[in-house]
C-alpha positions in Angstrom: -53.3 22.6 8.6 -53.7 24.2 5.2 -54.4 27.5 6.6 -51.8 27.4 9.0 -49.1 26.3 6.7 -49.8 28.7 4.0 -49.9 31.7 7.0 -46.3 30.6 7.9 -45.1 30.8 4.4 -46.7 34.2 3.9 -45.1 35.4 7.1 -41.8 34.2 5.7 -42.3 36.3 2.7 -43.2 39.4 4.6 -40.1 39.2 6.6 -37.7 39.1 4.0 -36.0 42.4 4.6 -32.4 41.5 5.2 -29.4 40.2 3.4 -27.6 41.4 0.3 -29.5 44.4 -1.5 -32.0 43.4 -4.3 -30.2 45.3 -6.6 -26.8 43.6 -5.9 -28.2 40.0 -5.9 -27.0 37.4 -8.7 -29.9 36.0 -10.4 -30.0 33.7 -13.5 -32.3 31.6 -15.2 -33.3 27.9 -13.8 -31.6 25.0 -15.3 -32.0 21.2 -14.4 -29.4 20.3 -11.6 -30.3 16.6 -11.4 -32.7 14.1 -12.5 -33.3 10.6 -11.6 -35.4 7.9 -13.1 -38.2 6.4 -10.7 -37.1 2.8 -9.7 -39.0 -0.2 -11.4 -40.9 -1.1 -8.1 -42.3 2.6 -7.8 -45.3 4.1 -9.8 -46.8 7.5 -9.6 -50.1 7.8 -7.7 -50.9 11.6 -8.2 -49.8 15.2 -7.4 -48.4 15.7 -3.8 -50.7 17.7 -1.5 -49.6 21.1 -1.5 -49.6 21.5 2.0 -47.6 18.4 2.6 -44.5 19.5 4.6 -41.0 18.5 3.2 -38.1 18.8 5.5 -35.6 20.1 2.7 -31.9 19.6 3.4 -29.5 21.7 0.9 -26.0 20.3 0.7 -23.6 23.4 -0.2 -20.1 22.4 -1.9 -17.4 21.5 0.7 -14.6 24.0 0.3 -11.8 21.5 0.8 -13.0 18.0 0.6 -9.9 16.9 -1.2 -7.8 18.0 1.6 -9.9 16.2 4.1 -9.8 13.0 1.8 -5.8 13.4 2.0 -6.0 13.7 5.8 -8.3 10.5 6.0 -6.0 8.2 3.9 -2.7 9.3 5.5 -4.1 8.7 9.1 -5.7 5.6 8.2 -2.6 4.2 6.0 -0.7 2.1 8.3 2.5 2.6 6.2 2.4 6.4 6.6 4.0 8.5 9.5 0.6 10.0 10.4 -1.1 6.7 10.9 -3.4 6.9 13.8 -3.5 10.7 14.1 -7.0 11.4 13.7 -8.4 15.0 13.2 -10.5 16.5 15.8 -14.1 17.5 14.8 -13.3 21.3 14.7 -10.4 20.3 12.2 -13.0 18.4 9.8 -15.6 21.2 10.0 -12.7 23.7 9.1 -12.1 21.5 6.0 -15.7 21.0 4.8 -17.2 24.3 5.4 -18.4 26.1 2.3 -16.9 29.3 1.1 -18.4 32.7 2.3 -19.5 33.5 -1.3 -21.3 30.0 -1.6 -23.3 30.8 1.7 -24.0 34.3 0.4 -25.5 33.4 -3.0 -27.6 30.7 -1.4 -29.0 32.9 1.3 -29.8 35.3 -1.4 -31.6 32.8 -3.5 -33.7 31.6 -0.3 -34.1 35.3 0.6 -35.7 35.9 -3.0 -38.2 33.0 -2.4 -39.4 34.2 1.1 -37.0 32.2 3.2 -35.1 34.2 5.9 -31.9 32.9 7.5 -33.5 32.9 10.8 -35.7 30.1 9.7 -32.8 28.0 8.7 -30.9 25.4 10.5 -27.3 24.4 10.0 -24.9 21.6 10.3 -21.9 22.5 12.6 -19.7 23.1 9.5 -22.7 24.7 7.7 -22.2 22.7 4.6 -25.9 21.6 4.9 -28.7 23.8 5.4 -32.3 22.7 6.6 -35.6 24.1 6.3 -39.0 22.7 6.5 -41.4 24.2 3.8 -44.7 23.1 2.1 -44.9 21.3 -1.1 -46.1 24.1 -3.1 -43.4 26.5 -1.6 -40.5 23.9 -2.5 -41.9 23.3 -5.9 -41.5 27.0 -6.6 -38.1 27.0 -4.9 -36.8 24.1 -7.1 -39.1 24.9 -10.1 -40.2 21.4 -10.2 -43.4 19.4 -9.3 -43.9 16.6 -6.5 -45.8 13.7 -6.7 -47.1 10.8 -4.5 -45.4 7.5 -5.4 -46.4 4.0 -4.4 -44.1 1.1 -4.0 -45.3 -2.4 -4.8 -45.2 -3.3 -1.2 -47.9 -0.6 -0.4 -45.6 2.0 1.1 -45.7 5.6 -0.2 -43.2 8.7 -0.8 -43.6 12.2 -1.9 -40.8 12.7 -4.4 -39.9 14.3 -7.8 -37.8 12.9 -10.6 -35.9 15.9 -11.4 -35.3 19.4 -9.9 -33.7 22.7 -10.8 -31.7 25.5 -9.5 -30.7 29.0 -10.9 -27.8 28.3 -13.0 -25.3 30.3 -11.0 -25.9 28.1 -7.8 -25.0 24.8 -9.8 -21.4 25.2 -8.6 -22.3 26.0 -5.2 -24.9 23.3 -4.3 -24.2 19.7 -4.8 -27.4 18.2 -3.5 -31.0 19.0 -2.3 -33.2 16.4 -0.6 -35.7 15.1 -0.1 -36.2 15.4 -3.9 -35.5 12.4 -6.4 -34.0 9.8 -4.0 -36.1 6.6 -3.7 -33.5 5.0 -1.1 -35.3 3.0 1.6 -33.0 1.5 4.5 -34.0 -2.0 4.4 -32.6 -4.5 7.1 -30.4 -7.1 5.8 -32.0 -10.0 7.8 -33.5 -12.4 5.4 -34.9 -15.4 7.1 -36.1 -16.5 10.6 -37.4 -19.6 12.0 -38.3 -21.1 15.5 -35.0 -22.1 17.5 -34.4 -26.1 16.8 -36.4 -26.3 13.8 -34.0 -25.0 10.8 -36.3 -26.9 8.4 -39.0 -24.0 8.9 -37.1 -21.2 7.0 -39.2 -18.3 6.1 -38.7 -15.0 4.2 -39.4 -12.2 6.4 -40.9 -8.7 5.5 -39.7 -6.2 7.8 -40.9 -2.7 8.5 -38.6 -0.2 7.7 -38.7 1.6 11.5 -37.5 -0.8 14.1 -37.2 -0.8 17.9 -35.5 -2.9 20.5 -36.9 -4.2 23.5 -34.4 -3.6 26.7 -36.4 -6.2 28.8 -36.2 -8.8 26.1 -32.2 -8.0 25.6 -31.2 -7.6 29.2 -33.5 -9.9 31.1 -34.3 -12.9 28.9 -31.5 -13.0 26.3 -28.4 -12.1 28.3 -29.7 -14.3 31.3 -29.8 -17.3 29.1 -26.7 -16.7 26.8 -24.3 -14.2 28.9 -25.4 -14.6 32.6 -22.6 -12.2 33.8 -24.3 -9.4 31.7 -27.8 -10.1 32.8 -29.7 -7.0 33.3 -27.3 -4.9 31.2 -28.7 -1.8 29.9 -27.9 0.5 27.0 -28.6 4.1 26.1 -31.0 5.1 23.3 -30.5 8.2 21.3 -33.8 9.2 19.5 -33.1 11.0 16.2 -36.1 12.7 14.0 -38.9 11.0 15.9 -37.1 7.5 15.9 -39.0 4.5 17.3 -38.3 3.8 20.9 -41.3 1.8 21.9 -40.7 -0.2 25.2 -44.0 -1.6 25.7 -45.3 -5.0 24.2 -46.0 -5.2 20.7 -49.4 -5.1 19.0 -50.5 -7.9 17.0 -50.2 -6.0 13.8 -46.3 -5.0 14.9 -45.7 -8.9 15.7 -47.2 -9.6 12.4 -44.5 -7.1 10.8 -41.5 -8.7 12.8 -41.2 -5.5 14.7 -38.1 -5.7 17.2 -36.6 -8.7 15.4 -33.6 -6.7 13.9 -33.2 -4.6 16.8 -33.2 -7.3 19.4 -30.6 -9.2 17.0 -28.2 -6.3 16.8 -28.4 -5.7 20.6 -28.0 -9.1 21.8 -25.2 -10.2 19.3 -23.2 -6.9 20.4 -23.8 -7.2 24.1 -23.1 -11.0 24.2 -19.6 -10.2 22.6 -18.4 -6.7 24.2 -20.2 -6.6 27.5 -19.4 -4.5 29.7 -18.6 -2.3 26.9 -21.1 0.3 27.0 -23.7 0.4 24.2 -25.6 3.4 22.5 -28.5 2.7 20.2 -29.4 5.5 17.5 -32.9 5.0 16.3 -33.6 7.4 13.6 -36.9 8.5 12.0 -37.0 8.9 8.3 -39.1 7.7 5.4 -42.2 6.7 7.6 -45.2 5.6 5.8 -47.1 8.5 3.8 -50.9 8.2 3.8 -52.1 10.4 1.0 -55.5 10.8 2.3 -54.6 11.7 5.8 -55.4 15.1 6.9 -52.0 16.1 8.0 -49.4 13.9 5.9 -46.2 12.6 7.4 -42.8 13.5 6.2 -40.5 11.2 4.2 -36.9 12.1 5.5 -33.7 10.8 4.2 -32.6 8.5 7.0 -28.7 8.0 6.6 -28.4 12.1 6.1 -30.3 12.6 9.3 -28.3 10.1 11.2 -24.8 11.0 10.2 -25.4 14.8 10.5 -26.8 14.1 14.1 -23.5 12.0 14.9 -21.1 14.6 13.4 -22.8 17.2 15.5 -21.8 15.3 18.8 -19.1 16.4 20.9 -18.2 12.4 21.7 -18.9 10.1 18.9 -18.3 6.0 19.3 -15.5 4.6 17.5 -17.2 1.8 15.8 -20.7 2.0 14.2 -22.2 -1.0 12.5 -25.1 -0.5 10.2 -27.3 -3.5 9.0 -29.5 -1.4 6.3 -29.1 -0.7 2.9 -30.9 -0.6 -0.6 -30.2 -0.8 -4.3 -27.4 1.9 -5.1 -29.5 2.8 -8.3 -32.4 4.0 -5.9 -30.2 6.9 -5.1 -29.2 9.6 -7.1 -25.5 9.7 -7.5 -24.9 13.3 -6.4 -26.8 12.4 -3.3 -25.0 9.2 -2.6 -21.7 11.1 -2.8 -22.5 13.8 -0.3 -23.7 11.2 2.0 -20.5 9.3 1.5 -18.5 12.4 2.2 -20.3 12.7 5.6 -19.0 9.2 6.4 -15.5 10.3 5.3 -15.7 13.0 7.9 -16.4 10.4 10.7 -13.3 8.2 9.4 -11.1 11.3 9.3 -12.2 11.7 13.4 -11.2 8.0 13.8 -14.5 6.4 13.8 -14.8 2.8 11.9 -18.0 2.4 9.8 -19.2 -1.1 9.2 -22.3 -1.6 6.5 -24.0 -4.8 5.7 -23.6 -5.7 2.1 -27.0 -7.5 1.7 -28.1 -10.9 1.4 -29.2 -11.2 -2.3 -25.7 -11.8 -3.7 -25.4 -9.8 -7.0 -29.0 -9.1 -7.1 -32.6 -10.4 -6.3 -33.8 -12.5 -9.4 -36.2 -10.5 -11.5 -35.0 -7.3 -10.2 -31.6 -7.1 -12.1 -32.4 -4.5 -14.6 -30.7 -1.0 -14.8 -32.7 2.4 -13.6 -31.3 4.5 -16.5 -34.1 4.1 -19.2 -32.6 1.4 -21.0 -33.7 -1.6 -18.6 -30.6 -3.5 -19.2 -29.4 -6.5 -17.5 -27.2 -5.6 -14.7 -26.0 -6.7 -11.4 -27.5 -4.7 -8.4 -24.7 -3.2 -6.1 -25.8 -2.0 -2.7 -25.4 1.4 -0.9 -24.0 2.4 1.4 -21.7 -0.4 1.0 -20.4 0.9 -2.1 -19.1 4.2 -0.5 -15.3 4.0 -0.2 -15.1 5.5 2.8 -17.0 2.5 4.8 -16.0 -1.1 5.5 -18.5 -3.6 3.9 -19.4 -6.7 5.7 -20.7 -9.6 3.7 -18.1 -3.0 -8.2 -20.4 -0.2 -8.3 -21.4 2.5 -10.9 -21.3 5.8 -8.8 -17.9 5.3 -6.9 -14.3 4.8 -8.6 -12.1 2.1 -7.3 -10.0 3.4 -4.1 -6.3 3.1 -4.2 -6.3 0.9 -1.3 -7.8 -2.1 -3.0 -6.7 -1.6 -6.5 -4.1 -4.7 -6.4 -6.6 -7.1 -4.6 -9.6 -6.4 -6.9 -7.6 -6.2 -10.1 -6.3 -9.6 -9.4 -9.5 -10.9 -8.9 -11.2 -9.4 -12.0 -8.5 -10.5 -14.1 -9.2 -14.1 -12.7 -12.7 -13.8 -13.7 -11.2 -13.9 -17.6 -14.3 -11.8 -18.9 -17.0 -13.4 -17.1 -19.9 -11.2 -16.3 -18.4 -8.3 -18.4 -20.9 -5.8 -18.9 -22.9 -6.6 -15.8 -20.8 -4.6 -13.3 -18.3 -1.8 -13.3 -14.7 -3.3 -13.4 -13.1 -0.2 -12.5 -15.6 0.8 -9.4 -15.4 0.3 -5.6 -15.6 -3.5 -5.1 -17.1 -4.9 -1.8 -17.4 -6.7 0.7 -14.2 -6.1 2.5 -14.8 -9.0 5.0 -17.2 -11.1 6.3 -18.4 -12.8 9.2 -20.8 -15.6 10.6 -24.2 -14.9 9.3 -26.6 -17.9 10.0 -28.2 -19.4 13.0 -28.1 -16.4 15.2 -30.6 -17.2 18.4 -32.3 -14.2 19.1 -34.9 -13.6 21.7 -38.0 -12.1 20.3 -41.6 -11.7 21.8 -40.4 -14.0 24.3 -39.3 -17.0 22.1 -36.1 -18.0 20.6 -35.7 -17.8 17.0 -33.1 -18.2 14.6 -32.0 -15.3 12.2 -29.6 -15.4 9.1 -28.2 -12.6 6.9 -25.6 -9.9 7.0 -27.6 -8.0 9.6 -26.1 -10.8 12.1 -22.5 -10.8 10.4 -22.0 -7.0 10.6 -22.6 -6.5 14.4 -20.4 -9.6 14.8 -17.5 -8.1 12.8 -17.8 -4.8 14.3 -17.7 -6.3 17.8 -14.5 -7.7 17.1 -13.2 -4.3 16.0 -14.3 -2.8 19.0 -12.6 -5.2 21.1 -9.5 -4.6 19.2 -10.0 -0.8 19.6 -10.4 -1.7 23.2 -6.9 -3.3 23.5 -5.5 -0.5 21.8 -6.9 2.2 24.3 -5.7 0.1 26.9 -2.2 0.3 25.5 -2.7 4.2 25.3 -2.7 3.7 21.3 -5.4 5.4 19.0 -8.1 3.5 17.5 -8.3 1.7 14.3 -10.6 4.5 12.6 -11.3 4.1 8.8 -10.6 0.2 8.6 -9.8 -0.2 4.9 -6.3 0.7 4.0 -5.2 -1.2 7.3 -7.4 -4.2 6.3 -6.0 -4.5 2.8 -2.4 -4.0 3.9 -2.3 -5.6 7.0 -5.6 -6.6 8.6 -6.5 -9.3 6.0 -3.6 -11.6 7.8 -6.0 -12.0 10.7 -8.8 -13.3 8.4 -9.8 -16.7 7.5 -9.9 -16.9 3.7 -13.1 -18.3 2.3 -12.5 -20.0 -0.9 -15.7 -21.8 -2.1 -19.2 -20.6 -2.7 -20.5 -17.6 -4.8 -22.8 -14.6 -4.5 -25.8 -16.2 -6.1 -28.4 -13.9 -7.5 -29.7 -12.3 -10.8 -30.7 -15.9 -11.6 -27.3 -17.2 -11.7 -24.4 -18.1 -9.6 -22.7 -14.6 -9.2 -19.1 -13.7 -8.4 -17.3 -16.8 -7.2 -15.3 -17.2 -3.8 -11.6 -17.5 -4.7 -8.1 -17.3 -2.9 -7.5 -14.1 -1.6 -9.8 -11.1 -1.7 -13.0 -12.0 -3.5 -16.5 -10.3 -4.2 -18.4 -12.7 -2.1 -16.7 -12.8 1.4 -14.0 -10.0 0.9 -10.9 -11.0 2.7 -12.8 -13.7 4.7 -13.9 -14.2 8.4 -12.1 -13.4 11.7 -10.0 -16.5 12.8 -10.0 -18.2 16.1 -7.7 -17.4 19.1 -5.3 -20.0 18.0 -4.0 -17.5 15.5 -3.1 -14.3 17.1 -2.5 -12.2 13.9 -3.9 -9.0 14.2 -1.2 -6.5 13.6 -1.4 -2.8 14.3 1.6 -0.3 14.6 3.9 -3.3 13.5 3.1 -5.6 16.3 0.1 -8.1 17.5 -2.6 -6.4 19.4 -5.3 -7.9 21.8 -4.3 -11.4 21.1 -6.7 -12.2 18.3 -9.1 -11.5 15.7 -11.4 -13.6 17.9 -13.9 -16.5 17.5 -15.9 -15.4 20.3 -17.5 -18.9 20.7 -14.4 -19.8 22.6 -14.0 -19.0 26.2 -10.4 -18.2 25.9 -11.1 -15.2 23.7 -12.5 -13.5 26.7 -10.9 -11.1 29.1 -9.0 -8.5 26.8 -8.3 -5.4 28.7 -11.2 -2.9 29.2 -10.1 0.5 28.4 -11.4 3.2 30.7 -14.1 5.4 29.2 -14.6 2.5 26.2 -18.1 2.5 24.8 -20.4 1.2 21.9 -22.4 3.3 19.6 -25.2 1.8 17.9 -27.5 3.4 15.5 -30.9 2.3 14.2 -34.3 3.1 13.4 -33.7 2.6 9.7 -31.6 0.5 11.6 -27.8 1.0 12.1 -25.9 -0.8 14.5 -23.2 1.4 15.5 -20.8 -0.3 17.7 -17.8 1.9 19.0 -15.2 2.5 21.5 -14.8 6.2 22.6 -12.2 7.6 25.0 -14.3 9.9 27.0 -11.2 11.7 28.3 -10.5 13.0 24.9 -14.1 14.4 24.3 
């Protein structure tokens, strides 16, 4: 493999005969573009194998992102005349495409390093360029050195703490990965126990790649808990070699809890929203790397791979729920901002994105230290929940506080009266935005019933409610909710049950307290029962209720023709969504 990989790179060098004439190309000295401290739980093992293949993703500056953001906020603001007038994919791509000059100088740089345009893959807007190269080639391209890093749980990644670009490219390139991001998409389900034995709670260490058993979901769970949906099927969209095993688990897989998360998500969704079609996205990215393997595996970035795939589809689900995340400080800020910008594109197209806020409160005790070289005490926000273009289900340093939550959050911060000052960013994006039931979810796994807790359960539940509201809207020939937060903070909160007791326990203390109104524990609260039909969209009540779907009377919302779910996972996102097939 070393020989064949080297041959490929030599061939690329030999074919570098097109592009801007060499004498006319802009060149400049290399300068560091981004650096990121290695997170505390990681340690360097040694240099990366020279022939290890890296799937490099180069994020070019989006030419009109400010304009895209303006459109996003206008079509998502119920007080704006354009509310609900979502953009088409073509319109979004036109706003985020890089300038011709940016593409030109980046192509010249790649060509100077032996990489021709014909070996590149592009996102639909050409704001991301993808190319697979061996480590030694990427090291020359980015003037850096890659190493193998080991996590305390035994997993490995190939990363570099810093990387460089020619100075004239800094204004044209926002991010390059895989480089210095140590993000791992970890599930947000924290405990499981046999059904009927709530005293036997156990911490569960999930593997990062999940699957879901169609047989278990369709035949066992639904037959017991939703008989009219027994045998229901769902589509699986496999991205970047995602896991779609439909055979019994091995003893090792059972020991790792494989399928627990996937089964929980699918069973929760189908039990609430059947017969709405469900699509499961199973995404590769960040599989274990074995340093002494003859052919090392990749350590791809899961969220970018997934969102790039979804943005390239002709038809996208209108609600997508994701139960995975990691500490924000494991992700370099430039990369986090670019992934967040991809989420904004989906929002502008009318897609509601819900992410689990995590189960560790303000941070796991013993881990609440900054990753900036100071090792200062700090709360640990979770990414992607900190992204202002998603809805978080339950402050940040990387993202500013968005306008739609300023009044609610500032009032909450003022009520803290200085408590926890210095441990969080008062002017940052605050989360969660809402909450839902997160305990005692019966899940069929390995032929048995177990109980699962965590925001991995509450997130698909909340998303299921949104999908049914969208279903009612489509039945009335109205647009779906799309990006939820401006509506949620102005009107939607009226359909939520305010939670006023409890706290986000973590970092060795009580953490943020729950209070009347919005708080940093449960956001605006949880969906109310059908007795309080107060979901207000377009100035009127829609669909009867934010529903407590334990009540039979909540069933029977009108089914819009062409409605469907989408659910992403692998690093596991649970995407729930309605889509109007007639609109493409």
